[in-house]
N, C-alpha and C positions, 0 to 999 in steps of 0.2 A: 504494500500500500504506500502511495506517495504521501510524504509529510510536507505540509505547507504551513509556513509561518507568516503572520501578518504583524508587522512591527510599526508602532506609532498610531496616533489617533485617527488620521485620515485613512490609513490602510485598514484599520479595524472597522471603520464605518462601511467600507465596501464588502467586508467579509460575508455578511448574510446574503447579499445579492450575488456574489461570486459563487458561493456554495449552492445557491438555488439553480445556477446555470450549469453546474458540473454534472456530467453524465457518468460519473464514476465516484466511488468512495475515496475519501481522503482523510488523513489525520490532520486536524487543523489546530494550530497553536496561535494564541494572541498574546501580545506583550508590548511594552514600550521599547524604544530603540536601544536602551541600555539593558533592561532586564531580559530581553530576548536573547542576548549573547550566550547566556548560560544554557540555552536550550537548542542551540544551532547545530550541535554535533550530528543530529539525526535528520536535519531538514534538507529536503530536496529543492524546494522553491521558496524563496524569501520575497515577500511583497513589502517594499519599504521605499520611503523617500530618501533614506540615507544609507550609505554603506561605508563602513570604517575598517581599519586594519584589525581592530578588535573582533569585529564580526568575521572577517576573513580567517583569522587565526582559530576561531571556534568552529568554523564550518568544515566538516570532514567530507561531506558528499553533496555539496551544493551544486545543483545543475543550472539553476536560473535565478538571477536577481531581477525581479519584475518591479520596475518603478511605476506606481499608480498614477503618475502624472507625466508631463512632457519634460520638465526641467531635470537636468542631471547635475546641477551645481553642488549637490550634497553627496554625490557618489564619487568615492575615491576609486577611479577606474584602475589605477596602478595596483590596488589591493585585491582586485578580483582574482580568485584562484584560477589556475590553469584549467581550462575546460568548462568554466562557468560562463554561461551566456548572460548578456545584459540586454533588457528590452524596456521600452517605455510605453506610454499610452497617451492618446490624444482624446478627441471627443469634446473638447472644451471650446473649440473655435467659434461655434455658433453662439453660445452663451456670452462669450467675451466680446464678440463683435456687436451683439445686441446691447451689451452694457455700454460700450463706447458710444454708440449712437444715442442711447438714453442719456448718458452723461453730457454729451454735447448739447442736447436739447435742454436738459435741466440747468446747466450753467448759463447758456445763452438767454434763457427765459426766466432765470432767477426763481425757479419753482420753490426752492426751500424758503427763500426770504418772503415771497408773496403769500405762501401758505401760512407762515407764521404771522404775517401782518393781518391777513383776513381772519385768523383765529382770534385776533384782538379787536376785530371790527373795523380795521383800517383797510379801505379800498384803494390799493395802488393800481388804479386803472382809470380809463376814461369815464367810468360810471361814478367815480367819487365826486362828492359835492364840496365846493369851497376850495378846491385846489387845482393845480394844473395837471393835465394828463402826463403820464410818464413818457419818456422817449419810446418810440416803437422798437420792438425787437428786430434784430437782423434775422434773415432766414438762412438756413443751411445751404439752400440752392445758390449756386454761384460761388460759394466759398471754397477754399482749398484745404483739403485734408492731407497732411503729411503723415506717412506711415513709416516708422523706423523698424524694419523687420518684415519682409514680405513673404513669410511662410504661411502656414495654415491659417493662423489668426489674421494676419495682415491681408491675405487674399479674401477671406470671408468678410472682413470689414470693408475692403475696397468694393466688393460687389454690392453691399448694402448702401455705401456712401454714393455710388454712382446712381443708384435708384433715387436718391435724394437730389440728384442733379448737381452733385459736388464735383469739383476738380480734384483728382487724386494724384499725389506724387509719392513715390516710395523708394526705399533703398533696401537692398539685400546683399549679403556677402557674395553670392554666386548669381549673377544676373542671367547667366546662360540657362539656368534651371527653370525660368518662368518667362512667359510672354507678357507683353505690356497690358493686354486685356482691357483696353480702353483707358489706361492711365495716361495722364499728361506727361509723366516722367517716371521711368524706372531705371535707377542707377545703382552703382556699387557704392562702397563706403566713401569714395571720394566725392559723392554727390550730397553728403550730409549737410554741408553749409548751405547749399542751394535749397534743399528741402526745408531747413530751419527758417530761412528767410521768407520762403513763399507761403508757409503754412499759416492758415487762420486757426486751425486746430492741428495739434501734433499728437499722434498716438504712438506710444512706445510699446512695441510688441516683440522686442528682441530677446533672445536667450542670453543669460548671464554667463560670460566666460572671460578669459584674460583680455580679450580684445574689446569687450563691451563694458567692462567694469570701469566706472568713472568716465564713460564716453562723453556724457553731456555735463559740462561744467559752466563756469561763469562766462567764458568766451562764447560758447555755443548758445547759451540762453540769451546773451546780448544780441545775437543775430535775429532773434524773433521779434515780430511786431508787438508793440505794447498792447495791442488789442487781441493778441492770440491767446489761446487756451491749450493747456497740455493735459493729456490723459495718460497715466502710466498704469498698464495692466501687466507688466513684465516682471521686473525685479527692481526694487528701490535703488540698489547699488549702482545701477546704470547711470543714475543722475546724482551728482554731488549734492548732498543734503544741505550744506550751508549755502551753496550758490542758488539752489532752488528756493529755499526759504527767503533769502534776501530779495530775489527777483519778485516774488509774490508780495512780500511785506512792503517793498518800495514801490509797488505798482508798475514795475517794468514788464510785468506779465499779467494779463488781465485775470487769469484764474487757472486752476488746476483741479482735476479729479484724480485722486490718488487711491488706488486699491491695493498697492503693495508698499511695504514699509521697511524702515531701518531697524525696527525693534519689535519683537514678537513676544507674547506671553511665555513665561517659563514656569509659572505657578498660578493657581487661582487668584482672582482679584483683579482690580483695574490695572491696566498697563498702557501708558501713553505710547503711541507707535513710533515716536521719533525723539531724538535729543532736542531738536528745535521745536518750538511751540506752534506747529502748524494748526493745532486745534483752536488757536486764538485768532486765526485769519478768517475773515468772512468771505474771502474769494477762493476758498478751498472746499471742495466736496470730498469728504473722507468716507471710505468704506473699508471694512476689515478683511481684505483679500477674499472677496466673494464673487468677483465678476464672472467666474466660470462655474459657480455653484448652481447647476441646473439639473433637472431630472434627466434631460438628454445626456449630459456629461456623465452622470453617475451610471446610467444604464449602459452607455457605450464603453466605459472603462471596465465595468463589471463583466460585460460580455467578452471583451478582449482578454482580460486576465484569466477568466475561466477557460477560454480557448487555448491560451498559452500554457496553462497548467496541464490541460489534456494533451497538448502537443509534446510537452516534456515527458509525460508518461509514455507516449508512443515513440519517444526518441527522435522527434522531429524538431527542427529549428522554430523558434517563436516568431510570431508576427512582430513587426517594429524592432527587429534585431539591431542593436547598436554595435555589439561585438561578440 
């Protein structure tokens, strides 16, 4: 019988759905990323967002490390035992693309502020009595969306933005792997400055690696229009924390929707998500890394993980094989 371990909170969340999709019996182990180490000696498949040298040393018969997400920034690939496959999972691109569109609308139309105002009885509209109507909102149509990272998420986002009659500019590491698909610009990393300058909205959908960590700093943010808004659904570390805070606090950037953060909870109780006080800025829309948290994502990932467990049992390579 195959032994499968789910390490960490997110992996454990998927376990019931994965088990329901398996057409074979398995011995299943649940644990946190530290506690699971003591139980890895008999594990064949490890579902985890993190893989460490301690895990590798404890694993005696590990055949597959299955990441239940797309990001590999917490996987120490050099520690993977010889003969152990590594695979990841997607299925989040639709949910994240929808989040970005929603965030652009919410920021542009000040939904949070006018909701709070109307709850106090204040009409920030042309229907208010005794005051001037507010400035009309701009429309997304005709505006330029810059996408940093034209992979699965970037492409799903571009398709939706084009339906809103937006101009779309994007960059990706390997331009030869994707067609322009109606984009105004599709360039390599050397087109970063041009996309930053042209964007009315900038979506960050890059993976985090040595080339993208700290990619956007004070210089890059200074290239953006003061009316532009930034949406980060990738990893916080791609953007310099101090530079982003200063640009928003000083009004050199109109706003930002941030779904990924510089600090995450390590224990129960309140945890502010950054060293800088983004929570004090009224031009920041803050969400706790939930842009891809949709039913479709959970179903797609559970289905893929179950399939890869069954492939491992049959001695076949997994889907989304990384190495």
